C-alpha positions in Angstrom: 0.0 0.0 0.0 1.0 3.6 -0.5 2.6 5.2 2.6 1.2 8.4 4.0 3.6 11.2 3.4 2.1 13.3 6.2 2.6 10.5 8.7 6.2 9.9 7.5 7.1 13.6 7.7 5.2 14.7 10.8 4.3 11.5 12.6 0.6 12.3 12.5 -2.2 10.7 10.6 -3.8 12.7 7.8 -7.6 12.9 7.1 -7.2 10.1 4.6 -5.2 7.7 6.6 -7.0 4.4 6.7 -8.8 4.7 3.4 -6.7 2.1 1.6 -7.0 -0.4 4.4 -10.7 0.3 4.6 -11.2 -0.3 0.9 -9.3 -3.5 1.1 -11.5 -4.7 4.0 -14.6 -3.8 1.9 -13.3 -5.8 -1.1 -12.6 -8.7 1.2 -16.2 -8.4 2.6 -15.1 -7.5 6.1 -17.4 -4.5 6.5 -17.0 -4.1 10.3 -13.3 -3.9 10.0 -13.6 -1.4 7.1 -15.8 0.9 9.2 -13.4 0.6 12.2 -10.4 1.5 10.1 -12.1 4.4 8.2 -15.7 5.3 9.1 -16.3 7.3 5.9 -15.5 4.4 3.6 -19.1 3.5 2.9 -20.3 7.1 2.3 -17.4 7.8 0.0 -18.0 4.6 -2.0 -21.7 5.6 -2.2 -20.7 9.1 -3.4 -18.4 7.6 -6.0 -21.1 5.2 -7.3 -23.6 8.1 -7.4 -21.2 10.3 -9.4 -20.4 7.5 -11.9 -24.0 6.7 -12.4 -24.8 10.4 -12.8 -22.4 10.6 -15.8 -24.5 8.0 -17.6 -28.0 8.7 -16.4 -28.0 12.5 -15.5 -30.1 12.5 -12.4 -32.4 15.4 -11.6 -31.0 17.7 -9.0 -27.7 15.8 -9.1 -25.7 18.9 -8.2 -27.6 19.5 -4.9 -27.4 15.8 -4.1 -23.7 15.7 -4.8 -23.1 18.7 -2.5 -25.1 17.1 0.3 -23.1 13.9 -0.1 -19.8 15.8 -0.1 -20.8 17.7 3.1 -21.8 14.5 4.8 -18.5 12.9 3.9 -16.4 15.8 5.0 -18.2 15.9 8.3 -17.7 12.2 8.9 -14.0 12.4 7.9 -13.3 15.4 10.2 -15.3 14.1 13.2 -13.7 10.6 13.0 -10.3 12.2 12.6 -10.7 14.2 15.8 -12.0 11.2 17.6 -9.0 9.1 16.4 -6.5 11.9 17.4 -8.2 12.8 20.7 -5.6 10.7 22.8 -2.8 13.0 21.4 -4.4 16.1 22.8 -5.7 14.8 26.2 -3.2 13.6 28.7 
């Protein structure tokens, strides 16, 4: 797997750390492990599928739906990141 440059340089996880491992868990069918490694994996996959389908079928209000999905994904990623990093800030 590709190493995280942020983790190598600064010793801290980035917002995307865990995505590759989560994706591999999904491909293996281990959905619980995928969620534990990267909670946003399922919503990101759902967003990617929606965007790919939208290229072919041109859904009505797809721009608004895409924006909502992106906002939800960003919130999940940021919240899960702070939960994961909480032990570093609390002694």
